[in-house]
Backbone of each chain as ProteinMPNN parsed JSONL, in Angstrom:
{"seq_chain_A": "MFIQLEVTLFILLIAASIVALQVRDLLAAVASLSVFSFVAASLVIAMGAVDVGFTEAVVGAGISAVLFMVALYHTPRRSED", "coords_chain_A": {"N_chain_A": [[14.192, 6.873, 9.837], [11.449, 8.247, 9.04], [8.867, 7.78, 11.256], [6.255, 8.768, 10.703], [6.16, 8.737, 8.027], [6.748, 5.365, 7.881], [4.238, 4.543, 8.718], [2.465, 5.489, 7.08], [2.989, 4.513, 4.857], [2.477, 1.984, 5.426], [-0.21, 1.855, 5.478], [-0.622, 1.755, 2.795], [-0.091, -0.012, 1.347], [-1.555, -2.044, 2.891], [-3.934, -1.187, 2.089], [-3.868, -1.393, -0.863], [-3.243, -4.13, -1.498], [-5.563, -5.297, 0.328], [-7.444, -4.065, -2.088], [-6.697, -5.474, -4.482], [-6.943, -8.309, -4.002], [-10.212, -7.715, -3.429], [-11.183, -6.956, -5.6], [-13.483, -7.212, -8.479], [-13.054, -6.332, -11.404], [-10.192, -7.776, -13.463], [-7.822, -6.684, -14.727], [-7.932, -4.358, -12.69], [-7.112, -5.314, -10.728], [-4.391, -6.379, -11.185], [-3.317, -3.849, -11.885], [-3.369, -2.726, -9.418], [-1.747, -4.597, -7.704], [0.5, -3.636, -8.692], [0.832, -1.09, -7.828], [1.003, -2.103, -5.186], [3.53, -3.42, -5.329], [5.196, -1.458, -5.756], [4.751, 0.487, -3.583], [5.834, -1.411, -1.715], [8.421, -1.318, -2.493], [9.54, 1.234, -2.107], [9.043, 1.085, 1.085], [10.784, -0.392, 1.603], [13.119, 1.361, 0.965], [13.184, 2.644, 2.283], [13.742, 1.808, 5.188], [16.864, 1.567, 4.218], [17.715, -0.159, 2.228], [18.665, 0.224, -0.735], [18.797, -1.173, -2.612], [17.237, -3.811, -2.852], [15.171, -2.285, -2.92], [15.135, -0.978, -5.287], [15.202, -3.613, -6.944], [12.725, -4.551, -6.639], [11.254, -2.533, -7.509], [12.157, -2.923, -10.188], [11.39, -5.232, -11.249], [8.874, -6.007, -9.84], [6.915, -3.779, -9.798], [7.386, -3.134, -12.665], [7.978, -5.316, -14.867], [6.541, -7.441, -13.783], [3.953, -6.844, -13.799], [3.352, -5.538, -16.237], [3.66, -8.697, -17.695], [1.661, -9.924, -16.015], [-0.791, -8.374, -17.019], [-0.579, -8.709, -20.44], [-1.153, -12.2, -19.632], [-3.905, -11.508, -19.169], [-5.416, -11.296, -21.201], [-5.41, -13.867, -22.487], [-7.414, -14.659, -20.691], [-10.737, -14.537, -19.236], [-11.769, -11.422, -18.726], [-13.139, -10.829, -15.994], [-13.602, -11.757, -12.78], [-14.194, -14.893, -11.56], [-15.312, -15.732, -8.671]], "CA_chain_A": [[13.203, 7.005, 8.482], [10.255, 9.056, 9.65], [8.095, 6.757, 11.838], [4.524, 8.912, 10.037], [6.11, 7.963, 6.655], [6.54, 4.488, 7.237], [2.946, 4.45, 8.768], [1.582, 5.905, 5.667], [3.606, 3.61, 3.943], [2.529, 0.129, 5.581], [-1.284, 1.607, 5.324], [-1.311, 1.769, 1.875], [0.227, -1.414, 1.314], [-2.684, -3.145, 3.245], [-5.061, -1.066, 1.307], [-3.502, -2.155, -1.948], [-3.499, -5.46, -1.42], [-7.031, -5.917, -0.374], [-8.143, -3.597, -3.39], [-6.411, -6.436, -5.362], [-7.933, -9.357, -3.464], [-11.538, -8.094, -3.951], [-11.575, -6.132, -7.031], [-13.795, -8.084, -9.556], [-11.693, -6.348, -12.871], [-8.732, -8.493, -12.952], [-7.246, -5.746, -14.826], [-8.154, -3.528, -11.893], [-6.196, -6.048, -9.812], [-3.274, -6.497, -11.661], [-2.902, -2.574, -11.472], [-3.48, -2.624, -7.454], [-1.038, -5.19, -7.515], [1.356, -3.038, -9.225], [0.657, -0.061, -6.713], [1.39, -2.568, -4.115], [4.913, -3.486, -5.186], [5.732, -0.095, -5.517], [5.031, 0.649, -1.56], [6.965, -1.992, -1.089], [9.9, -1.434, -2.867], [9.349, 2.607, -1.015], [8.879, 0.598, 2.285], [12.251, -1.346, 1.653], [14.199, 1.565, 0.296], [12.912, 4.049, 3.844], [14.41, 1.315, 5.893], [17.946, 1.969, 3.607], [17.816, -1.583, 1.534], [18.243, 1.12, -1.725], [19.74, -2.464, -4.049], [16.201, -4.748, -2.57], [13.952, -1.466, -3.109], [15.499, -1.249, -6.639], [15.263, -4.469, -7.851], [11.566, -4.972, -6.015], [10.236, -1.822, -8.183], [11.671, -2.647, -11.296], [10.823, -6.021, -11.18], [7.707, -5.759, -9.433], [5.854, -2.822, -10.214], [7.765, -2.469, -14.058], [7.821, -6.565, -16.087], [5.484, -8.453, -13.694], [2.504, -6.386, -13.836], [3.172, -6.215, -17.735], [2.88, -10.339, -18.069], [0.301, -10.348, -15.849], [-1.432, -7.891, -18.045], [-0.538, -9.929, -21.563], [-1.562, -13.076, -19.522], [-4.962, -11.631, -18.697], [-5.882, -11.069, -23.145], [-5.586, -15.254, -22.62], [-8.472, -15.24, -19.709], [-12.134, -13.912, -19.45], [-11.515, -10.356, -18.001], [-14.064, -10.451, -15.065], [-13.198, -12.878, -11.638], [-15.809, -15.254, -11.399], [-15.52, -15.648, -7.539]], "C_chain_A": [[12.452, 7.676, 9.564], [9.334, 8.404, 9.953], [6.38, 6.651, 11.057], [4.897, 8.294, 8.659], [5.657, 6.646, 6.362], [4.815, 4.271, 7.579], [2.054, 4.265, 7.314], [1.59, 4.593, 4.973], [2.71, 2.268, 4.205], [0.488, 0.207, 5.39], [-1.615, 1.538, 3.575], [-0.901, 0.771, 0.882], [-0.377, -2.269, 1.652], [-3.406, -2.699, 2.524], [-4.655, -1.279, 0.024], [-3.677, -3.338, -2.368], [-4.813, -5.828, -1.269], [-7.705, -5.626, -1.141], [-8.02, -4.785, -4.409], [-6.966, -7.763, -5.383], [-9.161, -9.245, -3.881], [-11.876, -7.673, -4.957], [-12.102, -7.28, -8.052], [-13.007, -7.568, -11.111], [-10.462, -6.866, -12.476], [-7.825, -7.735, -13.354], [-6.877, -4.628, -13.503], [-6.913, -3.994, -10.726], [-4.576, -6.246, -10.172], [-2.38, -4.817, -11.395], [-2.664, -2.005, -9.603], [-2.018, -3.368, -7.265], [0.667, -4.493, -7.457], [2.191, -1.88, -8.237], [1.179, -0.702, -5.458], [3.074, -3.099, -4.319], [5.839, -2.393, -5.208], [6.225, 0.26, -4.324], [5.655, -0.078, -1.357], [8.391, -1.895, -0.886], [10.088, 0.17, -1.938], [9.699, 2.292, 0.455], [10.57, 0.547, 2.788], [13.377, -0.165, 1.493], [14.437, 2.495, 1.746], [13.628, 3.227, 4.468], [16.19, 0.736, 5.582], [18.369, 0.604, 3.15], [17.833, -1.14, 0.278], [18.298, -0.258, -3.461], [18.133, -3.299, -3.854], [15.342, -3.842, -3.292], [14.163, -1.476, -4.959], [14.924, -2.54, -7.541], [13.467, -4.602, -7.863], [10.622, -4.121, -7.075], [10.642, -2.124, -9.66], [11.489, -3.934, -12.225], [9.123, -6.47, -10.435], [6.237, -5.064, -10.097], [6.103, -2.654, -12.316], [7.511, -4.167, -14.866], [6.74, -7.168, -15.038], [4.42, -8.276, -13.879], [2.216, -6.167, -15.667], [3.209, -8.054, -18.056], [1.808, -10.626, -17.285], [-0.939, -9.7, -16.899], [-2.177, -8.521, -19.72], [-0.827, -11.418, -21.183], [-2.877, -12.534, -19.427], [-5.773, -11.387, -20.395], [-6.138, -12.681, -23.08], [-6.896, -15.546, -21.777], [-9.381, -14.154, -19.765], [-11.591, -12.71, -18.016], [-12.353, -9.943, -16.489], [-13.615, -11.405, -14.103], [-14.834, -13.522, -11.614], [-16.152, -15.833, -9.887], [-15.632, -14.297, -6.455]], "O_chain_A": [[12.764, 7.667, 10.755], [8.599, 8.191, 8.989], [5.625, 5.703, 10.839], [4.151, 7.468, 8.133], [4.86, 6.307, 5.487], [4.131, 3.829, 6.655], [1.369, 3.397, 6.773], [0.673, 3.848, 4.626], [2.297, 1.59, 3.264], [-0.183, -0.813, 5.228], [-2.748, 1.292, 3.162], [-1.336, 0.747, -0.269], [-0.195, -3.37, 1.133], [-3.95, -3.6, 1.885], [-5.759, -1.45, -0.494], [-4.189, -3.634, -3.447], [-5.415, -6.458, -2.138], [-8.665, -6.357, -1.383], [-8.982, -5.114, -5.103], [-7.383, -8.332, -6.392], [-9.628, -10.149, -4.574], [-12.994, -7.987, -5.364], [-11.335, -8.164, -8.433], [-12.457, -8.4, -11.833], [-9.801, -6.566, -11.483], [-6.807, -7.758, -12.663], [-5.753, -4.148, -13.355], [-6.114, -3.292, -10.106], [-3.705, -6.231, -9.302], [-1.261, -4.638, -10.914], [-1.991, -1.184, -8.98], [-1.143, -2.728, -6.681], [1.6, -4.676, -6.676], [3.382, -1.731, -7.96], [1.774, 0.016, -4.654], [3.774, -3.115, -3.307], [6.995, -2.391, -4.783], [7.385, 0.373, -3.928], [6.506, 0.326, -0.565], [9.188, -2.125, 0.023], [10.901, 0.109, -1.016], [10.486, 3.013, 1.07], [11.247, 1.047, 3.687], [14.523, -0.484, 1.808], [15.51, 2.917, 2.178], [14.719, 3.794, 4.544], [16.763, -0.111, 6.266], [19.395, 0.159, 3.665], [17.079, -1.84, -0.398], [18.002, -0.195, -4.654], [17.679, -3.473, -4.986], [14.715, -4.31, -4.242], [13.332, -1.969, -5.722], [14.328, -2.431, -8.612], [12.896, -4.738, -8.945], [9.567, -4.581, -7.512], [9.833, -1.772, -10.519], [11.436, -3.921, -13.455], [8.472, -7.421, -10.868], [5.174, -5.464, -10.572], [5.252, -2.207, -13.086], [6.561, -4.066, -15.642], [5.75, -7.47, -15.706], [3.664, -9.213, -14.136], [1.197, -6.52, -16.261], [2.437, -8.387, -18.956], [0.991, -11.466, -17.661], [-1.81, -10.383, -17.437], [-3.329, -8.71, -20.111], [-0.819, -12.162, -22.164], [-3.503, -13.538, -19.766], [-7.002, -11.353, -20.338], [-7.181, -12.975, -23.663], [-7.509, -16.577, -22.055], [-9.074, -13.042, -20.197], [-11.217, -12.967, -16.872], [-12.171, -8.847, -15.959], [-12.987, -12.238, -14.756], [-15.971, -13.053, -11.633], [-17.235, -16.409, -9.788], [-15.87, -14.481, -5.261]]}, "seq_chain_B": "MIQPSNSLIVAVVSRTMIPYLQVFALYVIFHGHYGPGGGFQGGAMVAASLILSRMALGGERAEVQFRSAWGSPLGAIGALLFAAVGLVAVFFGGEYLNYAYLPLPLDDPALLRSYGILFIEIGVAIALTGTLVAIFDDLVEGHEDYD", "coords_chain_B": {"N_chain_B": [[1.144, -9.545, -34.296], [1.55, -6.74, -32.662], [-0.94, -3.967, -32.355], [-0.089, -0.629, -33.128], [-0.517, 1.731, -30.285], [-3.985, 3.805, -30.187], [-3.766, 6.181, -29.065], [-3.031, 9.676, -28.546], [-1.507, 10.539, -26.512], [-0.33, 8.194, -24.871], [1.58, 7.871, -27.087], [3.304, 9.492, -27.498], [4.328, 10.507, -24.708], [5.68, 7.721, -24.433], [7.268, 7.341, -26.631], [9.142, 9.748, -25.85], [9.775, 8.854, -23.162], [10.98, 6.472, -23.763], [13.823, 6.888, -24.817], [15.502, 7.977, -22.384], [15.132, 6.414, -20.496], [16.636, 3.818, -21.301], [18.939, 4.817, -21.326], [19.646, 5.61, -18.611], [19.465, 3.246, -17.959], [21.693, 1.862, -18.888], [23.595, 3.236, -17.466], [22.744, 2.409, -14.843], [23.778, -0.329, -14.955], [26.515, 0.314, -15.736], [27.371, 1.509, -13.344], [26.808, -0.332, -11.277], [28.751, -1.761, -9.76], [29.489, -0.177, -7.747], [27.749, 1.327, -6.605], [24.288, 1.249, -5.767], [22.208, -1.001, -7.528], [23.269, -2.514, -10.622], [23.39, -5.673, -12.921], [21.34, -6.989, -13.617], [19.302, -5.942, -12.239], [19.663, -3.165, -14.643], [19.391, -4.707, -16.283], [17.004, -5.334, -16.485], [15.399, -3.234, -16.969], [16.249, -2.177, -18.906], [14.818, -3.838, -20.253], [11.789, -3.583, -19.759], [11.526, -1.198, -21.179], [11.909, -1.632, -23.986], [9.678, -3.585, -24.083], [7.822, -1.679, -23.478], [7.802, 0.38, -26.168], [7.194, -2.277, -27.31], [4.523, -2.042, -26.789], [3.362, 0.896, -26.974], [4.156, 1.605, -29.016], [3.206, -0.039, -30.988], [4.346, -3.536, -32.943], [5.295, -3.195, -35.056], [7.03, -0.933, -35.479], [9.179, -1.299, -33.274], [10.179, -3.811, -33.781], [12.246, -2.619, -35.42], [14.157, -1.499, -33.51], [14.733, -4.086, -32.033], [14.714, -7.121, -32.699], [12.283, -9.95, -32.751], [12.973, -12.584, -32.482], [15.962, -12.148, -31.749], [15.898, -12.188, -28.854], [15.997, -15.089, -27.534], [18.636, -15.931, -28.282], [19.848, -13.821, -27.77], [19.258, -14.297, -24.261], [21.349, -16.726, -23.921], [24.099, -15.986, -25.266], [24.352, -13.99, -22.944], [24.109, -15.605, -21.102], [26.492, -17.609, -21.101], [28.55, -15.431, -21.495], [28.569, -14.837, -18.854], [29.216, -17.51, -17.769], [31.764, -17.787, -19.095], [33.213, -15.606, -18.374], [34.482, -16.704, -15.686], [35.275, -19.317, -16.416], [37.618, -18.199, -17.576], [39.142, -17.441, -15.548], [39.72, -20.021, -14.282], [41.032, -20.559, -16.045], [43.364, -19.161, -16.391], [44.757, -19.715, -13.335], [43.215, -19.459, -11.33], [40.329, -19.291, -8.715], [36.968, -20.567, -9.625], [35.397, -17.778, -11.293], [36.303, -15.769, -10.035], [37.961, -12.912, -10.284], [40.561, -11.89, -9.994], [42.731, -13.288, -11.539], [42.215, -12.539, -13.834], [43.298, -11.839, -17.199], [43.991, -9.029, -17.705], [45.557, -5.958, -18.385], [46.11, -4.605, -15.898], [47.914, -3.688, -12.636], [46.923, -3.966, -10.091], [45.135, -6.152, -7.992], [42.914, -5.31, -6.459], [41.977, -3.346, -8.479], [41.73, -5.019, -10.596], [39.805, -6.669, -9.955], [37.482, -4.805, -9.599], [36.821, -4.12, -12.358], [36.756, -6.885, -13.26], [34.156, -7.631, -12.275], [32.263, -5.948, -13.815], [32.193, -7.238, -16.317], [30.719, -9.458, -15.567], [28.708, -8.155, -15.004], [27.697, -7.075, -17.211], [26.896, -9.621, -18.589], [24.97, -10.732, -16.73], [22.941, -8.531, -17.596], [22.958, -8.222, -20.159], [21.805, -11.379, -20.996], [19.19, -10.858, -19.323], [18.222, -9.031, -20.405], [17.433, -10.131, -23.192], [15.798, -12.466, -22.423], [13.603, -11.506, -20.829], [12.454, -9.955, -22.714], [12.068, -12.029, -24.833], [10.256, -14.213, -23.549], [7.637, -11.892, -23.476], [7.801, -11.671, -26.075], [6.744, -14.059, -27.197], [4.427, -14.501, -25.502], [2.807, -13.014, -26.71], [2.402, -13.942, -29.546], [0.888, -14.543, -32.006], [-1.774, -13.753, -31.457], [-3.614, -11.557, -32.843], [-5.251, -9.211, -32.401], [-4.041, -7.589, -30.526], [-4.373, -4.23, -28.447]], "CA_chain_B": [[2.061, -8.66, -34.004], [0.878, -5.623, -31.259], [-1.006, -2.974, -33.03], [-0.106, 0.312, -32.151], [-1.843, 3.008, -29.386], [-4.664, 5.125, -30.738], [-3.892, 7.986, -28.089], [-1.799, 10.47, -28.896], [-0.537, 10.899, -25.021], [0.845, 7.24, -24.93], [2.797, 7.409, -28.17], [3.855, 10.932, -27.149], [4.847, 9.946, -23.703], [6.343, 6.537, -24.607], [8.433, 7.699, -27.239], [9.829, 10.74, -24.813], [10.647, 8.296, -22.377], [12.245, 5.253, -24.087], [15.88, 6.681, -24.796], [15.738, 7.925, -21.196], [15.212, 4.996, -19.566], [17.72, 3.223, -21.975], [20.318, 5.625, -20.593], [19.556, 5.607, -17.503], [19.328, 1.68, -17.306], [23.206, 2.122, -19.058], [23.879, 3.77, -16.198], [22.703, 1.386, -13.529], [24.599, -1.143, -15.083], [27.922, 0.267, -15.463], [27.368, 1.89, -11.782], [26.427, -1.537, -10.559], [29.996, -2.389, -8.722], [29.861, 0.66, -6.642], [26.869, 1.918, -5.672], [23.033, 0.112, -5.844], [21.617, -1.447, -9.268], [23.846, -3.636, -11.431], [23.219, -5.841, -13.781], [19.793, -7.386, -12.864], [18.188, -4.08, -12.471], [19.715, -2.622, -15.75], [18.714, -5.671, -17.965], [15.017, -5.816, -16.448], [15.42, -2.03, -16.76], [16.039, -2.169, -20.755], [13.637, -5.066, -21.127], [10.984, -2.5, -19.532], [11.641, -0.068, -21.858], [11.884, -2.477, -25.35], [8.514, -4.045, -23.533], [6.557, -0.383, -23.268], [8.392, 0.306, -27.54], [6.58, -2.772, -28.246], [3.323, -1.992, -26.269], [2.882, 1.518, -27.244], [4.55, 2.166, -30.367], [3.357, -1.331, -31.968], [5.373, -4.782, -32.856], [6.604, -3.06, -36.304], [8.242, -0.544, -34.787], [9.491, -1.577, -31.895], [11.33, -4.541, -34.357], [13.259, -1.776, -35.733], [15.578, -1.09, -32.469], [14.916, -4.849, -31.104], [13.913, -8.407, -33.15], [11.959, -10.547, -31.365], [14.364, -13.268, -33.071], [17.401, -11.945, -31.054], [15.802, -12.376, -27.523], [16.255, -16.393, -26.505], [19.986, -16.21, -28.51], [21.024, -12.673, -26.539], [19.563, -14.834, -23.248], [22.117, -17.63, -24.339], [25.175, -15.437, -24.853], [24.729, -13.409, -21.697], [24.553, -16.637, -19.778], [27.385, -17.629, -21.946], [29.874, -14.348, -21.128], [29.262, -14.83, -17.301], [29.876, -18.747, -17.943], [33.003, -17.172, -19.663], [34.599, -14.969, -17.376], [34.255, -17.722, -14.818], [36.59, -20.182, -17.062], [39.067, -17.402, -18.193], [39.898, -17.004, -14.489], [39.93, -20.939, -14.024], [42.426, -21.459, -17.062], [44.579, -18.701, -15.9], [45.038, -20.508, -12.591], [42.251, -19.268, -9.777], [39.277, -19.994, -8.672], [35.66, -19.765, -10.926], [34.987, -15.937, -11.032], [38.295, -14.916, -9.135], [38.539, -11.9, -11.07], [41.902, -11.315, -9.603], [43.889, -13.872, -11.887], [42.018, -12.143, -15.115], [44.804, -11.428, -18.092], [43.42, -7.702, -18.062], [46.797, -5.169, -18.295], [46.379, -3.792, -14.184], [48.496, -4.717, -11.5], [46.24, -3.527, -8.792], [44.266, -6.879, -8.072], [41.584, -4.729, -6.215], [41.194, -2.677, -9.63], [41.208, -6.218, -11.287], [38.359, -7.635, -9.104], [36.659, -4.041, -9.916], [36.576, -4.441, -13.712], [36.636, -8.14, -14.003], [32.749, -7.845, -11.838], [31.978, -5.502, -14.576], [31.571, -8.376, -17.169], [30.148, -10.458, -15.289], [27.284, -7.558, -14.641], [27.199, -6.904, -18.531], [26.684, -10.466, -19.06], [23.918, -10.722, -16.223], [22.081, -7.565, -18.106], [22.621, -8.924, -21.759], [20.996, -12.625, -20.444], [17.927, -10.855, -18.772], [17.215, -8.431, -21.683], [17.001, -11.288, -23.831], [14.903, -13.547, -21.554], [12.222, -11.222, -20.527], [12.003, -9.956, -24.036], [11.7, -13.232, -25.486], [9.111, -13.883, -22.779], [6.884, -11.209, -24.043], [7.215, -12.267, -27.313], [6.387, -15.421, -26.92], [3.165, -14.481, -24.549], [1.782, -12.351, -27.507], [2.391, -14.55, -30.382], [-0.359, -15.055, -32.685], [-2.599, -12.878, -31.424], [-3.303, -10.418, -33.772], [-5.801, -8.161, -31.475], [-3.911, -6.473, -29.235], [-4.387, -2.845, -29.039]], "C_chain_B": [[1.021, -7.509, -33.537], [0.682, -4.309, -32.387], [-0.491, -1.618, -32.218], [-0.957, 1.124, -31.477], [-2.361, 3.898, -30.468], [-4.463, 6.154, -30.386], [-2.846, 8.278, -28.5], [-0.905, 10.825, -27.644], [0.416, 9.903, -25.104], [1.697, 7.244, -25.901], [3.268, 8.563, -27.57], [5.073, 10.396, -26.137], [6.259, 8.747, -23.504], [7.291, 6.786, -25.651], [9.719, 8.851, -26.798], [10.583, 9.602, -24.002], [11.875, 7.298, -22.432], [13.638, 5.578, -23.881], [16.234, 7.208, -23.642], [15.897, 6.865, -19.998], [16.175, 3.91, -19.686], [18.852, 3.793, -20.961], [20.706, 5.533, -19.336], [19.9, 3.94, -16.31], [20.939, 1.212, -17.467], [23.569, 2.352, -17.709], [24.018, 2.997, -14.761], [23.519, 0.626, -13.698], [25.923, -0.954, -15.124], [28.252, 1.014, -14.053], [27.458, 0.674, -10.728], [27.54, -1.774, -9.475], [30.648, -1.211, -7.869], [28.674, 1.554, -6.615], [25.453, 0.801, -6.028], [22.832, 0.312, -7.233], [22.771, -2.719, -9.651], [23.272, -4.306, -12.161], [21.989, -6.812, -14.397], [18.801, -6.405, -13.312], [18.525, -3.35, -13.791], [18.853, -3.437, -16.942], [17.118, -5.372, -17.756], [14.861, -4.551, -16.611], [15.411, -1.956, -18.827], [15.318, -3.112, -21.58], [12.468, -4.217, -20.858], [10.978, -2.034, -20.677], [11.994, -0.323, -23.131], [10.267, -2.721, -24.946], [7.651, -3.246, -24.026], [7.012, 0.268, -25.319], [7.315, -0.903, -28.031], [5.106, -2.641, -27.916], [2.75, -0.283, -27.223], [2.878, 2.278, -28.627], [3.745, 1.011, -31.675], [4.071, -2.602, -33.047], [6.394, -3.981, -34.443], [7.445, -2.001, -36.264], [8.907, -0.455, -33.815], [10.88, -2.2, -32.589], [12.283, -3.52, -34.846], [14.582, -2.157, -34.784], [15.472, -2.951, -31.692], [14.083, -6.233, -31.621], [13.365, -9.321, -32.132], [12.697, -11.921, -31.41], [15.937, -13.028, -32.369], [17.223, -12.529, -29.278], [16.563, -13.853, -27.107], [18.282, -16.402, -27.204], [20.704, -14.819, -27.62], [20.903, -13.273, -24.804], [21.279, -15.717, -22.994], [23.534, -16.931, -24.072], [25.16, -14.703, -23.902], [25.018, -15.024, -20.989], [25.846, -17.264, -20.07], [28.801, -16.898, -21.538], [29.782, -14.618, -19.917], [29.944, -16.32, -17.137], [31.613, -18.483, -18.056], [34.155, -16.613, -18.881], [34.952, -16.022, -16.333], [35.857, -18.744, -15.23], [37.93, -19.508, -17.279], [39.762, -17.207, -16.77], [40.583, -18.294, -13.981], [41.233, -21.164, -14.752], [43.834, -20.428, -16.984], [44.703, -18.557, -14.862], [44.632, -19.996, -10.955], [41.278, -19.756, -9.73], [38.07, -19.653, -9.671], [35.65, -18.365, -10.415], [35.535, -15.787, -9.962], [38.692, -13.841, -9.801], [39.973, -11.404, -11.183], [43.575, -12.102, -10.624], [43.154, -13.355, -13.84], [42.558, -11.632, -16.069], [44.168, -10.269, -18.531], [45.121, -7.038, -17.767], [46.666, -4.014, -17.09], [46.791, -4.305, -13.643], [47.77, -4.878, -10.865], [45.269, -5.123, -8.82], [43.161, -6.231, -7.604], [41.37, -3.902, -7.637], [40.45, -4.066, -10.472], [39.853, -6.586, -11.035], [37.574, -6.52, -9.53], [36.121, -4.362, -10.996], [35.899, -5.569, -14.121], [34.325, -8.328, -13.368], [31.854, -6.92, -12.926], [31.31, -6.579, -16.025], [30.843, -9.254, -16.888], [28.51, -9.699, -15.09], [26.311, -7.325, -16.183], [26.652, -8.313, -18.964], [25.452, -10.82, -18.816], [22.73, -9.998, -17.33], [21.831, -8.167, -19.655], [21.215, -10.085, -21.605], [19.591, -11.75, -20.243], [17.339, -9.937, -19.701], [16.447, -9.203, -22.719], [15.977, -12.079, -23.484], [13.377, -13.093, -21.517], [11.739, -10.633, -22.27], [11.427, -11.352, -24.756], [10.208, -13.655, -25.004], [7.508, -13.245, -23.734], [5.902, -11.769, -25.02], [6.457, -13.558, -27.618], [4.789, -15.487, -25.976], [2.495, -14.299, -25.605], [1.656, -12.802, -28.593], [1.633, -14.936, -30.732], [-1.484, -14.361, -32.596], [-2.814, -11.54, -31.854], [-4.458, -8.801, -33.391], [-5.56, -7.007, -30.825], [-3.813, -5.07, -29.933], [-3.782, -2.524, -27.871]], "O_chain_B": [[-0.123, -7.408, -33.981], [1.568, -3.769, -33.05], [-0.474, -1.52, -30.991], [-2.09, 1.311, -31.92], [-1.73, 4.519, -31.323], [-4.788, 7.151, -31.03], [-1.885, 7.568, -28.796], [0.221, 11.313, -27.743], [1.609, 10.133, -25.307], [2.722, 6.594, -25.694], [4.006, 8.103, -26.7], [6.211, 10.026, -26.423], [7.293, 8.799, -22.839], [8.374, 6.261, -25.391], [10.869, 8.854, -27.238], [11.794, 9.418, -24.128], [12.942, 7.165, -21.833], [14.457, 4.994, -23.17], [17.448, 7.076, -23.488], [16.596, 6.7, -18.998], [16.566, 3.202, -18.758], [19.435, 3.214, -20.044], [21.869, 5.4, -18.953], [20.213, 3.621, -15.164], [21.5, 0.483, -16.649], [23.825, 1.423, -16.942], [24.921, 2.958, -13.926], [24.315, 0.538, -12.763], [26.652, -1.828, -14.654], [29.431, 1.073, -13.705], [28.026, 0.704, -9.636], [27.176, -1.977, -8.317], [31.794, -1.154, -7.424], [28.954, 2.753, -6.603], [25.646, -0.321, -6.496], [23.098, 1.278, -7.948], [22.981, -3.691, -8.926], [22.21, -3.738, -12.42], [21.902, -7.218, -15.556], [17.98, -6.18, -14.202], [17.517, -2.777, -14.205], [18.132, -3.133, -17.893], [16.258, -5.224, -18.624], [13.675, -4.399, -16.318], [14.524, -1.69, -19.638], [15.168, -3.269, -22.792], [11.911, -3.991, -21.933], [10.189, -2.64, -21.402], [12.463, 0.662, -23.701], [9.508, -1.969, -25.556], [6.789, -3.617, -24.823], [5.935, 0.703, -25.727], [6.605, -0.66, -29.007], [4.349, -3.129, -28.756], [1.829, -0.354, -28.036], [2.119, 3.092, -29.154], [3.73, 1.201, -32.891], [4.242, -2.155, -34.181], [7.572, -4.124, -34.77], [8.504, -2.008, -36.891], [9.27, 0.666, -33.459], [12.034, -1.8, -32.431], [13.421, -3.812, -34.476], [15.596, -2.792, -35.071], [16.22, -3.085, -30.723], [12.99, -6.499, -31.122], [13.788, -9.479, -30.987], [13.031, -12.389, -30.321], [16.887, -13.784, -32.571], [18.096, -13.096, -28.621], [17.597, -13.82, -26.439], [19.12, -16.916, -26.463], [21.771, -14.82, -27.006], [21.818, -13.041, -24.014], [22.125, -15.41, -22.154], [24.138, -17.115, -23.016], [26.349, -14.485, -23.669], [26.072, -15.39, -20.469], [26.437, -17.508, -19.018], [29.862, -17.48, -21.314], [30.902, -14.746, -19.424], [31.004, -16.447, -16.523], [32.472, -18.899, -17.279], [35.347, -16.889, -18.741], [36.179, -16.068, -16.24], [36.949, -18.847, -14.672], [39.041, -20.034, -17.202], [40.931, -16.822, -16.783], [41.662, -18.207, -13.396], [42.231, -21.739, -14.317], [44.971, -20.719, -17.355], [44.842, -17.362, -14.599], [45.261, -20.052, -9.899], [41.01, -20.666, -10.514], [38.111, -18.672, -10.413], [35.879, -17.988, -9.265], [34.921, -15.679, -8.901], [39.909, -13.751, -9.958], [40.473, -10.744, -12.094], [44.766, -11.795, -10.566], [43.639, -13.839, -14.863], [42.333, -10.428, -15.944], [43.73, -10.289, -19.681], [45.843, -7.637, -16.97], [47.002, -2.837, -17.227], [46.52, -5.506, -13.643], [47.547, -6.078, -10.703], [44.61, -5.217, -9.856], [42.17, -6.477, -8.293], [40.16, -3.875, -7.865], [39.286, -4.223, -10.841], [38.963, -6.763, -11.866], [36.572, -7.012, -10.049], [35.006, -4.883, -10.951], [34.941, -5.632, -14.892], [33.472, -8.972, -13.978], [30.649, -7.171, -12.904], [30.179, -6.546, -16.511], [30.259, -9.914, -17.747], [27.446, -10.315, -15.035], [25.099, -7.344, -16.394], [25.805, -8.194, -19.849], [24.671, -11.162, -19.705], [21.819, -10.661, -17.825], [20.751, -8.478, -20.157], [20.048, -9.86, -21.927], [18.773, -11.99, -21.13], [16.12, -9.939, -19.878], [15.273, -9.058, -23.058], [15.195, -12.394, -24.381], [12.364, -13.695, -21.871], [10.702, -11.004, -22.82], [10.263, -11.455, -25.141], [9.201, -13.541, -25.703], [6.661, -13.878, -24.364], [4.719, -12.089, -25.139], [5.539, -13.684, -28.429], [4.166, -16.544, -25.877], [1.581, -15.091, -25.832], [0.701, -12.26, -29.149], [1.186, -15.877, -30.076], [-2.232, -14.298, -33.572], [-2.299, -10.547, -31.339], [-4.419, -7.706, -33.954], [-6.2, -5.985, -30.576], [-3.479, -4.709, -31.061], [-3.456, -1.358, -27.645]]}, "name": "protein", "num_of_chains": 2, "seq": "MFIQLEVTLFILLIAASIVALQVRDLLAAVASLSVFSFVAASLVIAMGAVDVGFTEAVVGAGISAVLFMVALYHTPRRSEDMIQPSNSLIVAVVSRTMIPYLQVFALYVIFHGHYGPGGGFQGGAMVAASLILSRMALGGERAEVQFRSAWGSPLGAIGALLFAAVGLVAVFFGGEYLNYAYLPLPLDDPALLRSYGILFIEIGVAIALTGTLVAIFDDLVEGHEDYD"}
């Protein structure tokens, strides 16, 4: 695959993970984690493993983000640390 | 029970997307044994579409398509279907999950294996759909103010 595409995806991946760790609003952290998952899936598909990428996109960006959001309703929305 | 979304955009987009999501999920399930995809991904997509209908259209209208009481039984049925296909192969003289011994009216062992794995995929998809929707329903249970 194109090296430019992979470098762009890696930069997006690192940016999304840093945002997910640093942001105080936990809902924004969940959205950023979903972005991380989707970029990771794109990266895996760019490497040629379509099945793994498909699973990552469906489970990571679809189901787990929803479950995190539901779990957020049971906790305060702002992070303390 | 989850309240329906107040936003018109969310309601229209989710109502438009849910049928296409489910048809594509069925394609992924039935295409899984000779292409990317399979029971796990397809079942997770069906569960995602059902959870989307619960979050966007509200619990009352989502119950029409999939009752929350069906979640855990469907998970058990899917796992049992998986185990039953394996045990049928044992009963007809093969190893566990050896699809070549399934009692289907096909002569070619390769065709038998190709169609045998389809039952496994369907079992996995049913189990995954039921379990994921049951997890979501259990998490939101008892909270009146979801919007």
